[in-house]
C-alpha positions in Angstrom: 8.6 -8.8 -4.8 5.8 -6.4 -4.4 5.7 -3.0 -6.0 9.0 -1.2 -6.2 9.5 1.6 -3.7 10.3 5.1 -4.9 13.8 5.7 -6.3 16.3 6.2 -3.5 17.1 9.8 -2.9 20.7 9.7 -1.9 23.3 7.3 -0.7 23.4 9.0 2.7 19.7 8.3 3.2 19.7 4.6 2.4 23.3 3.2 2.4 24.8 1.4 -0.5 25.7 -2.2 -1.3 26.8 -4.0 -4.5 25.1 -6.9 -6.2 28.4 -8.1 -7.7 31.0 -7.1 -5.0 33.7 -9.4 -6.5 33.8 -7.1 -9.5 35.6 -4.6 -7.3 38.8 -6.6 -7.6 38.9 -5.2 -11.2 39.6 -1.8 -9.7 43.2 -2.9 -9.2 43.9 -2.4 -12.9 42.9 1.3 -13.3 44.4 2.1 -9.9 47.7 0.6 -10.9 47.5 2.5 -14.2 46.9 5.7 -12.3 49.9 5.0 -10.0 52.1 4.4 -13.1 50.9 7.8 -14.6 52.0 9.7 -11.5 55.3 7.8 -11.0 56.7 7.3 -14.5 59.9 9.0 -15.6 59.8 8.4 -19.4 58.7 11.9 -20.5 61.9 13.8 -20.3 64.0 14.6 -23.4 67.5 16.1 -23.1 67.8 19.4 -25.0 70.8 21.8 -25.2 69.1 24.4 -23.0 68.2 22.0 -20.2 70.9 23.5 -18.0 69.6 27.0 -18.5 67.2 29.0 -16.3 63.6 28.3 -17.3 60.2 29.0 -15.8 58.8 26.6 -13.1 56.2 24.5 -14.9 55.4 22.1 -12.0 51.8 23.3 -11.8 51.2 22.8 -15.5 52.8 19.3 -15.2 50.4 18.5 -12.3 47.4 19.6 -14.4 48.5 17.4 -17.3 49.0 14.4 -15.0 45.6 15.0 -13.5 44.0 15.1 -16.9 45.7 11.8 -17.8 44.4 10.3 -14.6 40.8 10.9 -15.7 41.0 7.9 -18.0 41.6 5.3 -15.3 39.1 7.2 -13.1 36.5 6.7 -15.8 37.3 2.9 -15.8 36.8 2.9 -12.0 33.3 4.4 -12.4 32.5 1.9 -15.2 33.5 -1.0 -12.9 31.3 0.2 -10.1 28.4 0.5 -12.5 29.0 -3.0 -13.7 29.0 -4.2 -10.1 25.4 -2.9 -9.9 25.2 -0.5 -6.9 22.1 -1.0 -4.8 20.4 1.5 -2.4 18.3 0.4 0.5 14.7 1.1 -0.4 11.4 0.9 1.5 10.5 -2.0 3.9 8.7 -4.8 2.1 5.5 -6.0 3.7 3.2 -8.7 2.5 -0.2 -10.0 3.5 -0.1 -12.7 6.1 -1.6 -15.8 4.7 -5.0 -17.1 6.0 -6.0 -20.6 5.2 -9.8 -20.5 4.9 -11.7 -23.8 4.4 -15.4 -23.4 3.3 -17.5 -26.2 4.6 -20.8 -26.1 2.7 -23.9 -28.2 3.4 -25.0 -30.1 0.3 -28.0 -32.0 1.9 -31.4 -32.1 0.4 -32.7 -29.2 2.5 -30.3 -26.8 0.8 -32.6 -26.9 -2.3 -35.3 -24.9 -0.4 -36.3 -21.6 -1.8 -34.1 -18.7 -0.8 -34.5 -15.4 -2.6 -34.6 -15.9 -6.3 -32.8 -19.3 -6.1 -32.2 -21.9 -3.4 -30.1 -21.9 -0.3 -27.2 -23.6 -2.1 -27.1 -21.0 -4.9 -27.2 -18.1 -2.5 -24.4 -19.7 -0.4 -22.1 -20.1 -3.4 -22.8 -16.6 -4.6 -21.9 -15.1 -1.2 -18.7 -17.2 -1.1 -17.7 -15.9 -4.5 -18.2 -12.4 -3.4 -16.2 -13.1 -0.2 -13.3 -14.3 -2.4 -13.2 -10.9 -4.1 -12.2 -9.0 -1.0 -10.0 -11.7 0.5 -7.5 -11.8 -2.4 -4.2 -13.2 -1.2 -5.6 -15.8 1.1 -5.7 -19.6 0.4 -9.1 -21.1 0.0 -10.3 -24.7 0.2 -13.8 -26.1 -0.5 -15.4 -29.0 1.2 -19.0 -30.3 0.6 -20.8 -32.5 3.1 -24.1 -34.2 3.7 -24.0 -37.6 5.2 -20.5 -38.0 3.8 -17.8 -35.5 3.0 -16.1 -34.6 -0.3 -13.1 -32.3 -0.6 -13.8 -30.6 -3.8 -11.0 -28.1 -4.0 -7.6 -28.2 -2.1 -6.3 -25.0 -0.4 -5.2 -22.7 -3.2 -4.9 -19.0 -4.0 -6.6 -19.6 -7.3 -10.2 -18.9 -6.7 -11.4 -19.9 -10.2 -11.8 -23.5 -9.0 -14.6 -22.3 -6.7 -16.6 -20.8 -9.5 -16.3 -24.0 -11.5 -17.7 -26.1 -8.6 -21.1 -24.4 -8.5 -23.0 -26.4 -11.2 -21.5 -29.8 -10.3 -22.3 -30.0 -6.6 -25.9 -28.8 -6.5 -27.8 -30.9 -4.0 -30.5 -31.8 -6.6 -27.8 -33.0 -9.1 -26.0 -35.5 -6.9 -26.7 -37.9 -4.1 -23.2 -39.6 -3.9 -22.6 -38.1 -0.4 -26.1 -38.8 0.9 -28.9 -36.5 1.9 -28.3 -36.1 5.7 -26.4 -33.5 7.7 -23.2 -34.6 9.5 -21.5 -31.4 10.6 -19.3 -32.9 13.1 -17.8 -35.3 10.6 -17.3 -32.5 8.1 -15.5 -30.3 10.6 -13.2 -33.1 11.7 -12.3 -33.6 8.1 -11.6 -29.9 7.5 -9.5 -29.8 10.7 -7.3 -32.6 9.2 -6.9 -30.6 6.0 -5.9 -27.4 7.9 -3.4 -29.2 10.1 -1.4 -29.9 7.1 -0.8 -26.2 6.5 2.4 -25.1 8.3 2.1 -21.4 7.4 -0.7 -18.9 8.1 -3.9 -18.7 10.2 -6.5 -21.5 10.0 -10.2 -20.8 9.6 -13.4 -22.7 8.8 -16.5 -21.1 7.5 -19.4 -23.5 8.0 -22.6 -22.9 5.9 -25.5 -25.1 6.8 -29.3 -24.9 7.3 -29.8 -27.7 9.8 -28.8 -29.4 12.9 -26.4 -32.4 13.1 -27.0 -35.4 15.3 -23.2 -36.0 15.7 -22.9 -32.8 17.7 -25.2 -33.9 20.5 -24.2 -35.3 23.9 -21.3 -32.9 24.4 -19.6 -33.6 21.0 -20.0 -29.9 20.1 -17.8 -28.8 22.9 -15.3 -31.7 22.4 -14.9 -31.0 18.7 -14.7 -27.3 19.4 -11.8 -27.9 21.9 -10.0 -30.1 19.3 -10.3 -27.4 16.7 -9.1 -24.7 19.1 -6.0 -26.8 20.1 -5.1 -27.0 16.4 -5.5 -23.2 16.0 -8.6 -23.4 13.9 -11.3 -20.8 14.3 -14.8 -21.7 13.1 -17.5 -19.3 11.9 -20.9 -20.8 11.5 -23.6 -19.4 9.2 -27.1 -20.8 9.7 -28.9 -20.1 6.4 -32.7 -20.0 6.1 -33.7 -18.1 9.2 -34.9 -19.4 12.5 -32.8 -19.9 15.6 -29.2 -21.1 15.4 -28.8 -24.6 16.8 -27.3 -24.4 20.3 -24.7 -27.0 19.3 -23.4 -24.7 16.5 -23.2 -21.8 18.9 -21.3 -23.8 21.5 -18.8 -25.2 18.9 -18.0 -21.9 17.2 -17.6 -19.9 20.5 -15.3 -22.6 21.9 -12.9 -22.1 18.9 -13.0 -18.3 19.3 -15.4 -17.8 16.4 -19.1 -16.9 16.2 -22.3 -18.1 14.7 -24.6 -16.0 12.6 -28.1 -16.5 11.1 -29.2 -15.3 7.7 -32.8 -15.1 6.4 -32.2 -13.7 2.9 -29.4 -13.5 0.3 -28.4 -9.9 1.1 -28.2 -10.8 4.7 -26.0 -13.7 3.9 -23.6 -11.5 2.0 -23.5 -9.1 4.9 -22.6 -11.9 7.2 -19.6 -12.7 5.1 -18.6 -9.1 5.1 -18.8 -9.1 8.9 -16.6 -12.2 9.0 -14.1 -10.4 6.8 -14.0 -7.4 9.3 -13.7 -9.7 12.3 -10.7 -11.5 10.7 -8.8 -8.6 9.0 -5.9 -9.4 6.8 -2.6 -9.0 8.7 0.5 -7.5 7.1 3.9 -8.8 8.1 7.4 -7.4 7.5 9.5 -9.7 5.2 12.6 -7.6 4.7 14.2 -4.6 3.0 14.0 -4.2 -0.7 17.1 -2.9 -2.6 16.8 -0.8 -5.8 19.5 -0.2 -8.4 21.3 3.1 -7.8 23.1 4.1 -11.0 22.3 7.8 -11.2 25.1 9.4 -9.2 27.7 7.2 -10.8 26.4 7.9 -14.3 26.6 11.7 -13.6 30.1 11.2 -12.2 31.1 9.4 -15.4 29.6 12.1 -17.6 31.5 14.8 -15.7 34.8 12.9 -16.0 34.2 12.5 -19.8 33.4 16.2 -20.1 36.5 17.4 -18.2 38.7 14.9 -20.0 37.4 16.2 -23.4 38.0 19.8 -22.5 41.5 19.1 -21.2 42.4 17.4 -24.5 42.1 20.8 -26.2 44.8 22.6 -24.2 46.5 20.3 -21.8 49.0 18.0 -23.5 52.7 17.3 -22.9 55.3 18.6 -25.4 59.1 18.5 -24.7 59.8 21.9 -26.4 
């Protein structure tokens, strides 16, 4: 569970339940013992002056019987404590899961100068910063050029992303070609997100070029397919210049938006804007129960104290 709520103030405020309700059957033993204390007839001893006139001591006898009843009453309190009383605490809310697939261009043009590094380095740095304020979501990482590589499956462990940076640099590998096939990459990411039954679905596309497989109306067609599967696409055109019209058409069709970034700081601000446009939602998951021993512990201490005091002056003697 999440953080525990504050201690329940009173039983009237929250209501009580028991974690081990079957333990209440054990109450039959002290209850039967208490009934026996009040109904037993074994105290009387016949003495020569029994038939004489004596003071009425019924009140004293009642006090003595009450003091003897404190022992089974203490057992009742102990049984309730062992049953673990629970009080209704605060409502439990948790962050609604968002499945975010990063689709990062690894073509040769991503090695172009961008700030102090290249476009690929700036993209991965901005993604790592984005992970910091989206804690609780599930992230996946897909690289593409001519072909597509799923580098990291959807997971809440963001450390895998940081480990991916030195291995998929465009100038260090050519296994996936050097072109830019955005349509193929998005179709692959859609397939990955469709496997997720829970949570929202989002693709963040980072690329610096145009893709031939989005022409001739394919941008609208792929956008409609993504929208039907509940996938929203945000596109980031890195490197400045105008955003390709096909990218704008595709993202708006899914309910997303396309952005352009001409420098590393601008790229990070785009990711922050995406975070604001897709705020984390909180959903109610239930009511949390907290252990509620305090009133029963106090009741037990009071019974022990009264029973101890009664032992000094309330005892049965036949003479």
